[in-house]
C-alpha positions, 0 to 999 in steps of 0.5 A: 449458216452458223456461229458462236453465241459469244459473238452473236447471242440469241437476243441479237440474232432475233433482233436481226431476223426481225429487222431483215424479215428472215424466216427458218429454224434457229438452233442454239446449243449450250452445254448439250442443251438445245433450244430451237426457235422458228421464224416466219417473215421476221416474226417469232413463231415457236420455240422448244428444247431438249431439256426435259424440265422445259418440255410440255409434258412437265407443264401439263403434269405440274398443272394438275389438269390431266391425271397421271393415268391419262398422261401416261397413255401418251408416248414419251417420244411425242413432240410437244406439238403432237402431245398438245394436239392429242390432249385437246383432241381427246378433251383432256385439255380445253383449248384455252388451258392448252394455249396458256400452258403452251405459252408459258412453256415457250416463254420459259424456253426463250427465257433460258436461251436468251442469257446464253453467252457461250455455245453455238447457233445455226440457222436453216432458212429452208426449214419451216413449221408446218403447224399454224400457231398463234402464241401470245409471247411478250418478246419485248419483255423477254429481251429486256429481262434477259439483257438485265441478267447478262454479265456487264463485261459481255454487254460492254463488249457489244459496243465498238466505241463510245462515239456510236450514235444512239437515236430515238425511234419515231414511235417507241412501243410502250412497255410496262416492263421498263425499269425507272432507269430505262424510262429515265434514259429514254426521256433524255434521248430526244435526238441522235446522241453518242454513247459517250454523251448518254453516259455523261448526261444519264448520271448512271455510270458507264456500265449501267448506261451501256446495259440500258442502251443494249436492252432498249436497243434489243427491244426496239425502243431505241436505234443503235448505229452499229449492230454486228450482222450475221446474216449478210448472205441471207436475202431479205423477203421485204425491206426492213422498216426505215426505223429498223435499218442498220446503217454502218457508214464510213467515216465521212472525213476520210471518204467523203471530203467533197460532201463534207466541204459542200455541207460546211459551205452550205452551213456557212452561207445559209441566211436562215435556219430553213436553208441551213437544214435544207427544208421549207418553212411549211415543213412538218414536225416529223419531216424536220426530225427526219432531216435532223437525224439524217444530218446527225448520222452523217455529220455528228462531230464524234464521227470526225475525231480522227479528222484533225483539229481544223476540220473537227472545229469547223464540224463542231461549229456547223453542227452546233448551228444545226442543233440550234436550228432544230431546237428552235424550229421543233418548238412551236413557240420558238418557231413562231417567234423566229418566223416573225423575225424572218418576216421583219428582216425580209421587209427591211431588205425589201425597203432597202432595195426600194427604187425610191432609195438612191442606188449605191453601186460602188459598195456593191461593186466593191463587195463583189470584187473583193468577195467577202470583206472584213465588215461582212465577217464581223457582221456574221461573227456578231450574229453568231455571238448573239445566237450563242448568248441565246443558246445559253439562255435556253440551257444549251451550252454545247450549242453556244460553245460552237457559236462562240468558237465560230465568232472568235474565228471569224473576228479574232479582234473582238475580245468578247468572243474570245472571253465567252468562248474561253469561259465555256471551255473553262467549265470542262476539265479537258478543255481548260488549257484551251480556255487559257489561250482564249482568255489571254487573247481577250485580255490582250485585246482589252487589258483593263477589263476586270471581268475577263481577268476574273474569268482567267483567275477562276480558271487558274484557281480550278487548275490549282495554280493559286499564285497565278489566280491570286495575281490575276484577281489583284489585276482584276481589282486594280482594273475595276475596283468596283467589281465585287466578284473580283474582290470576293475572289481575291479575298478567297484566294488570300 
């Protein structure tokens, strides 16, 4: 099997060989310089090259540990491994010194080949190294270092789209070679996150963020959703660990309509966070994380961008509830508080169903006959609205916006839901037009609410519509003369 390094550089080949537990000899060539690496059951074993300056003889010569006379006794055609055996057998090199020189040489061979983005590669799965070696090669540091030296445009080409999900690994390997920016990016990645979101929250810029994601992914410090596969025809000798499996799933919206609808129905009808996530109240922290990550891989809104606005809005709302449930249950303090509320709710329900209470069959029959009456929708909307306010207090605006959207959809006659939803939409430049629609809906329902008119005036100001902003600020003051924010805004606009 063979290919081009422009399509699959050495670092990605090593990562895939490791993930799929492959073995054999991998040869890469660039400008007539060859490097050969050996693997056994996914583990790197050894590397050598035909470049004279990186042959073991040169390292021995530069070390000064063996005289030129003694070194000259050995044929130039000896392989590096055979030369090493001869030198140690004749006590010209101690085993410790030989191991150090050999490790340095193999490291330099890899360091050279890992930055090649042009050339060819070829793998022979039947070829094995006869010698047993135990070189201490810091492969993670080499992969990190090489990724920092690869051209930015090449790294950008390794990403299919900015909706790719990036997931933290369960137990990332601590590496002293990490740069501050890489440590910072890892600290921001506490859940499955799209590349687009990482670029936004990292503040590092797109090119730098992509480089760090690529480097950390190669080093196994985070998990990418999409890696290009080169060894589809190779057989794995054992399954890859769950944290290293590469999942390339089809778009759920196009291929799994039934499962998506079932998912949305479950989220809509779930009475609490545990049923929402499909877990028990005794779930462990690790199991909770696994369930959430699995849901994120299948139902993250960015996977449904082509599905149409109606389905996308429902998915965004559902995933916002999932994220809020996860954020609550993974925090011991918030989880304890939530469990206390659940107990109180269950106790109230038990009291309500007590035999001593006179039965009320008529409302129940009406509810069963009509399915889901307006009052039920209003209650659900109010609950979502309150959850949205709580999410804002916890600094989770993305969760809040989904909950406010659901509340406004479930009870379109309540102005508070439209106003809060519109206010959050107005904070994002790309959704400000949609914010206008929501704020106008709130004002139509409650024309004399000065606070809603201030929100709309601020939106017009941010859109550069100064005359509209001024007019709306004047109406806000007229509706609520004591509204200081409205008066200050009007003063600024004059």
